[in-house]
N, C-alpha and C positions, 0 to 999 in steps of 0.2 A: 406551456408555461415553463419558465426557467426553473430548473431544479439545481440547487447549489449543494455544496459538500465536496467530499473527496472523490476524485476520479480513480486514482490508483496510488500505490506506494511502490517505489523501486529501491531495491536493496542490493548489496554485494554479498556474494556467497563463495564458499569454497567449492569442492568437487560437485559437478552438475548432477551426477547420479545420486549422490547422498542428498542433495537438495530436493530432487524429484521424489525420492523415497519418503522424506520427512513430510513434505507438504501434500503429496498425493496420497500416501498410505497412512501415515500417522495422523495427520490432521483431516484427511479426507476431502481436500479441495480438488476441484476439477482443473486439469491442465487444459486451459482454453487456447493457448497459442504457443507453438514451438517454432521460434524464429532465431535470428542472430542479432547481436549488437551491431546496429547499422554503422557505427564508428569503429568497430573491431570485429569484423565478420568471422573471425576464427573462434569467437566466443558465442555461446548460446545466449539468448534472451528468452527466459521462460516466464510465462504468464499463468498465474493461478487465479481462480475465481469461483463464482457460484454457478448454478445450473444454466443461467441465462447469460453468463459472462457480462453481468451488468456493471456499469460504472458505480463505484462505491464498494465493489467486492474484489477488485483486482490487485493482487500482490505480485510484483514482477522481480526477477533476479537476473543480475549479471553474474554467472558462476565462473570464477577463475580458479583453476585447479590449485595454484600455488599462492593464492592471495594471502597476505599476512593479516593477522587479526587487527580489527580496528580498535580505537579507544573512544569510549563514550566521553563526550565533553559538551561544553557550552556551544550552542550554534548547531544543534543536531536534533533529529527526531529521537526521543528517548525510548518510546514504547509504541508498538503498533498493536491495536486492540480490535479483536473480532467479537461479534455478537453470537450468542447461543441462547436457546430457551432457558429461562430462569431455573427450571428443574433439572438441567443437564450438567450443572457444575460438578455434582457427585460422580457422574459418569466420566467426565473428562479427568477428574482427579485420579480416579481408579485407572483410567487408560494411561495416563502419564506415568503412574507407578509401574504398570505392566510393561510399558515401552521404554522405561529408563529415561524419561524426559525430565531434565532438571526443572523443578517447579517450586513455588512457595505455597504455604497454606492459604486457603481462600480467606479474603478479607473484604471489608466494606469500603467502598469509595463512592461518595455522593449517593449513598443509600442503595447502591447496587453491589452484588457479590462479584468479586474479581478474583481470577485465578491467573497469577503471573507465571510465565515459563520462558524457557529459552530453546532456540533451535540449535542444531549441531555446531553452528558457527558462533554461538553466543548472542545471537540477535534477541533483543528484549521484546517479548510478546505477552499478550494477556487475552483471556476470554472474559467477557462480561455477561452475566445472566440477565437477560431482558425479559420481563413479563409480557405475555400476550403475543409472542411472535411464533408460537408453535405451528400455526396454520400457514405461515409463509413458505413458499416453495424452497426446497432444499435439495442439494446434490447428494444422492444416497447410493451412488454406484462405487464408492471408494471403500466399502466394507464397514461404514458407519451408518447406523439407522437414521432415517430422516428426522426422527424425533429428537436426536441429539446433534444433528449436523450444524456446522457453522453457517451463519446467514449473513455474510458480508461484513464489512467493517463497522465497528462502533465508532472508532476514530483513532487519533494519534495524540501523543503528548510530545511537546517540544521543550527542550532544555535551553533556557535563555538567561542572559545576564540582566535583561530589562524587558518586561512584558509589554509595556505601553506602545512602542512603535509597531510591533508585530500585531498587537490587538487592533490598532487603528486600521491596518490593512485588512485583517479578517473581517472587520465590521463594515468598512466602507466599500471594499472591492468585492468581497466574497459573500456578504450577507449574513455573517455570523453575529450573534448577540451574546453578551455575557449573561450566564444564567446561574452562576454560583461560585463560591470560593470555599476551599477546604485546605487547611494547612498551607503549603506553598503552591497549591494549584489554583489556577483561575480557569474556569470552564466556559468555553464558548460553544454555541450550538446553532445549527440552522433549524429553525422550527419547521416541522413538517417533513424533514428529510428522513426517510425510513432507514437508510444505511449511509455510513460515512459522514454523519452530520455532527460530530463532536471533535473539537480541538481543545486539549488541555495545555495550558502554558504553565510550566514549572520554572519559577524564578530561582536561580542558583548562581548568584554572583560570586566571583572569585575562583570558579572551577577552571581547570585547564581547557583550552579549545579542543574540539573533537578532532580525531585523526581517522580518516576514512580507511576502511579495510573490510575484511570478511566479518559479517555480523553488523555492519553499519547500514543505515538507510541512506541511500544516495540522494534521493529527493522525494518530495510528496507533490501530487498533482491534484489541482482543483478542477471541478467540472465547469465547462462552458457548453451550452446547448449546441452552438454552432459558431461559425466564424464571426457573425455579427456580435454575438454575446461576448466572444473572446476579445474582439476589437474594443468593445465598451470597457471591459476590464482593463485592457491595456491603456486606454485613454485615461481612466480614473487613476491608475498608478502614476502616470506621467504628470497629469495636471494637479492631483491632490497630494502626491507623496514624493514627487521628483524622482521616480524610479523608472528607468527604461528597461524594456525586455529585449530579448534576442529577437531576430526575425522569426517568422513562423517557419516551423520545420514539419515536413510531412512524415509521420510515423506509420503510414499505411492504414492504421486502425483508428487514428485520431490525428489531429493537427495541433502542434504545441508551440508555445513560447515559454521562455525560462527567465527567471530573475532571482537574485539574492535579496531576500527580505532583510529588514534592518538588523535582525538577530543573527544573520548569516546563514540561515537555513535556505537551501536551494528549493525554490517553489517553481512549479510548472502550472500552466493553464492549458488543459487538454479538452478538445471538443468531444462531445458524445458521438459525433458522426465521423466516419461512416460506420464504425463498430467492427467487431471481430469476425463477423460472418461475411465480410467483404471479399475474401479470397478462398473461402471453403464453407460448405454447408454447416449450419448451426449444430446439427447433430454429430458432425465429425470434427468439431474443434479440437485442436491439440494433437491430432493423430499423425500428421505428417509435417515435415519441415517446410515452412513457408519462407520464402525469400522475397525481398522487394524487387521490382523489375530490374533495377540497375545491377543486382547481384546474381540474377538468374543465370546468366551466361557463365558464371563461375561456380555453379552448383557442385560439380564434381570435386573441384579443388577444396571448396568449403567443407563438404561432407567428409572429405579425407582427413581433415585436421580436427574436426569436432569430436569430442569424447563420446564413446558409446553410452547410451542411456539405459539400455535394457539388454 
């Protein structure tokens, strides 16, 4: 059965070691893949996720040591939101105080408790307390007890000048349905999606356009079960919305196409297959540097220029 929702979110970061420390140690996410930017192999591409490296839990980064700060604006992902058990918001508030993580007081959004915070590059993030997820599998080897651990994405919010054209694609191509409105937010969700099933559209006409840099989300990716499902989404985009995607690109762990949606956010459609265990055992994910076949012959040169992570 086709499962819709987010596949991953990819962002831009500053120093790689600082990025790894924050997401691995402070947030307790699993480093599920250590590879390089295929278009810039002198730069890491780090993938963080849950214990199973499941689609809907994957946050990836291009860490550039000297990246200038980005500027949030219209046409960009405003906030990336993780799920935690509803009773864990107090734990995370205390942890953020201890670790010096900039954060806001908890507040309510669509009836759920939200704890907003920022990473060292200023990226906007939040935790949402979700009832009834305590028994879900959790990565508990990062120094955070399983009872409080992050359990994949809740969703993302997009900052747009006009919500309607983006909403049409969410509904027609990706299977989302509007489920509520609150202030300037319009919430879309995929019913039955355990993780990564929420997209909030925040209408903010008149804002400056986004400027990409450290702390910016580069793109968000939606799930396609396989190539056939991806092809159907590409067809619907072209026939119903007049939007053409790139050609399919092999990212080793999934196959992708890209397009700019009407609000100018970069969208990707990524296949669930073959998955992150295609080039290393599932139990050893993230332990060694993995390179695509075309770059393997240059391993020594690549390793020589990559920054030390530990």
